[in-house]
N, C-alpha and C positions, 0 to 999 in steps of 0.2 A: 628472381625475375620470372614470373610466370605469365606476364602479359607483355604485349608489344603494341605500340601506338601506330595506327595506320597513318601513312604519310599523305594519304589522299583526303580522308575525312576526320582524322584525329581520334577515332574511336579506339578504345583499348580492346584488343583481341587476345585470346590465349596464344602463347608462343607456338603451340603445336599446329595452329592453323596456318595454311598457306595463303588463304585469302581472308579479307576482312569480312566478318559476318554481318556487318552493317551495309557496306557499299559494294562488296564483292571485289574490290581492288586488291591486287597482289601485295602481300605484306613483305617488308624488307627481310632479307635473310639474316639470321643472327648466328654468329659463331662464338662459342664460349670456350675458353681454354680450360675452365674448371670442369672436371668430370661430374660434379654434383649437379650442375646446371645445364648439362648437355641435352639437346633435344633428342628424344629417342628416335631410332630409325623408323621410317614409315612402316605401318603394319603390312603384312603380306596381303595381297588382294584376296578377297573372298571369292573363290571360284564356285562355291556352292550355288550362289545366286545365278551365275552364268549357266551352270549345269541344269538348274531348274528351268530357266528360260529356254534353253536349247531343248530340253525334254518336252516342254509345252509346245514349242514350234513343231517338233517332230511329230508329236501326238496329233496336232491340228492337221498337218499335212497327211498323215496316215488316215485320219478320219475322212478327210475330203476325198482322197483317192478311193477309199473303200466305198464311200457313198456313191461316187460316179460308177464304179465297177458294178455295184448292186443295181443301180438304175439301168445300166446297159444290159445286164444279164437277165434281170427279172421283170423290169417294167418297160423295156423298150417295145414299142409297137411293132409287131411283125410286119414285114413288107407287104403281105397280102392285105392286111387290114388297112395299111396306108394306101395301097392302090385302090381298094374299094372306096375309101373315103374320098380319094381324088375323083373317082368316077361319079360319086354322089355330088360332089362339089360342082363338077362340070354340068350335070343335069340340073342342079338347083339354080344355075345362072340364068336359065330360061323359065324358071317356075315363078308363080303358078302359070299354067298354060292349059287351055281347053283342048282336050283330046278329041272330043266330039261334042254335040250339043248337050249331052247329059253328064259328061265326065270331065273333071278338072284334075290334072296332076298337080298336087300341092308342093311336093318335094320328094326327095329320095334320101335315104339314110343307110349308112353301113352300121350294122349291129354286131355285137360280139358273136363268136362261134360261127363265123363265115356265113352270116345272114345279111342279105341285101333287101331293103324294103322300099317299095313305092307306096306313097300315101296319096289316095284319091278321095275326092269329094264328088258325090252324085248330086249335082246342083238342083235337080228338080224332084228329088225323093225325100220323104221323111220316114223315119223309123216306124212310126205307128202304122203306116199303110204299105210297108214293104214286106214281102214274103222272102226272108233271107234264105230259106231252103231252096226255093225255086230260083232265086238269084244265083246261088252257088252252082246249082245244076246247070244253069245256062252259061255262066262265065268260066267255070273251071276248065272244061275241055278246050275252050278257045285259048285261054291263057297258057295252059300246058303245051298246046301245039305251038303257040307263039314262042315260048321259051325253047322248045326243042328245035325249031327250024330257023328262027331269025338270026342272021349273021351278026347282028349287033349284040346278041346275047352269048356269043362264042366265049368271050373272056370268062363270064360267070360260069358257063358250062365247064370249061376247062379247069376251073378252080373248084368244081363241085360245090358251088354255092347254093344255099337254099334261098329262093327268091320269094318274098312275101308281097302280096298285093292287098293292101289294107284299105278298106272302104268305109266311109262315113257319110251320113246324110247331110242335107243342106244346113242343118242346125249344128253339125259337128258331132252328132251322136254316132257311136260305133255301130256298123252294120255287120260286116264279115271280114275275115282275113283268109285269103287263099294262099296256101303255102305250096310252092313247087319245089320239092326236094329233088336231089340228084336221081333218086330211084324213079321218079316220074318222067324225067326227060332223057334218060339214057336209053 
């Protein structure tokens, strides 16, 4: 007797099965007095599968933890960069804004290596008719003095930030950049 009939659907299933392979209903238990027809004891559970699953879970957790540690140690934005980005964001809330009849502040950006940049457009100038050497000679002393003395620039001075003033003409063509390094304003 190597088959048993399911009491639910009538399908023959091997006697070793606990459930009917057709309907999934629990098969009746058979007890046989004859040792030749006894049902063998259930096999010992395979713990290798559980060990492999546990190893995979531990591996995934270890990978996730190491990923976050690496992100925090190597790719976390330093607090100074974050503070500079917040300053730029605050300035940009009011941009673009006319500084005077010739100059428009388009935006401010925080650049890597502790550089803060103001981007300006000279709304009535074009590159072809602008003497950039003369322009630099006129603007640079005024800008350096402004960075040295203006109370609003104290944070950037305290952080020894290089401050760039980037100028372009009315068509968006680059004119000059005036960089005010810590050596110039100390």
